[in-house]
Structure formats: C-alpha cells, structure tokens
C-alpha angles and dihedrals in degrees: 000000000000113000136188126216127223130196120207122227093257091067094245124148121303118265119226113225125176111256115253099035126077124212089264092052092053092049090050091050092051091049092051092048091050090049091052090050092052092050092050090049092052091048090051093050091049093047093051092046094056096070089047092056090047090052091051090050091048091053095047113117113265112245114249113262115252116246110254115256113248125200114245108216088199091066124075136186119264127215122281093023096292118156117279121266129201116274112228128211111264121219126195117238096184131056119269119257116220109257092239090059096051114108133216110280096022114144120225119220092205132016125185103151140005088229098062118128091231146350136220106253120208138165112284092233086071124074111278138163105221143007134213105234097186145324134204150142123284113233096231108114124235112274093033118133119266105261096205131251096273093058092044093048089055094045096047094043089058090052093049105042097070087064094055121102103228094196087061089048090052091057095052097033117178092000090076115105129186119203119200117204118193139124097296103174135063090248097052092041090053090059089070095244110146101167118132133187130198114206123183124200140137123269090232092052093238119182106253133200126199128021132300090198116116113251095024 
C-alpha cells in the first residue's frame, strides 16, 4: 500500500502513515471502533443477564392459593346494595289468622310458605316479614279446564302488580319476591276454587316496616 512519510517539527524520524487517511482520520476511526466495542459489550451483558432474571423469577416462591369463596346461606342482601347481614329466625307473637280471613294490605309478622293455613297479622308500622297485596277470584267458571301454571302465573301477576308500590320496590331491588297462591293443580282446580292471593316479601326475609301497597 502506498504510504507517505511525515516529519515532525522537532526533526525526529519520519512517521509512516497509510496513504489516504490523515492523523485525524485515524483517530476518528479508532474512536468509532472503540465505541462499537463498548456497545456490543453492554448488549452482551444485558443479554446474559435476562436468563438469570428469568431463572430467579422461576425459583421465586409460589404465592399461597386463596381459599375459595363460599356462599353463606345465613347471609342475605340488604337494600340499596349494602353488605349482607345475617337473617334471624322470626317468631310470631300473635295468633295466626286463617288465610281466608286475611284482608288486602294486611302485614304478616312471619312468613314461611305461601301454603300455610294462616298467618300472624300485625300493624304494618311494626316489623313484619310479608304483606298480602291483594286477593280475589279468577274469572274462569267452575268446570273449565285447568289452564296450567304458566298461564295462571301470567294472569295473576297482571292482577297483582297494580297494587304494588314501586317506590318500595326500588328500595329493595332484586330482593323483592312476589308469591302467587292459587289452585295450581288439576285436582284443586277441579274443586271449583278460584281464589288467588298475592303476597310480597323479600328473598332474605328482612324485617320490613311500612306498607308495600300502592297508595299507602
């Protein structure tokens, strides 16, 4: 390769420098090469460090599994989305009134089934569990064929809902339940009984005060 020689001002020996590059060019080339080497070194260190961190993560202790949540049937939802509270056992303190003698709007101190023979009736200003919204007679004549429970549920629901206070429903939300009592088998329907009852309560059997009856 052709070279050129350079003599410094002190008269020292000539310095051989490859032709085509000045001293500044060589210094720049060396600096770039060194920079690339540093970058490659850093990349190598980072690359070798990643498996190590993964290994450390793999050997980290596994968190203890959380115990599965179980539903407590003794707890029940409260109105307006509040946390559940325990449901107590309710005991009647007044005698039961035969179901045929209960009037629309009567509040029931206890309520375990829509098929009970009677219920303890108290003033609605006192704590109670359920309320008779309304009762009546179905229009189907004696001797008519049993229409089935689906048809009767729809028919009686339409008869009951106008008596329900929807502001009261809004407070209790999805906890509100409506029981429909009527002759629901071929045998009971064949007796000619057409009496129906609409009873409102809460699924969680909360103690209620006031009336769920529309207009009260």
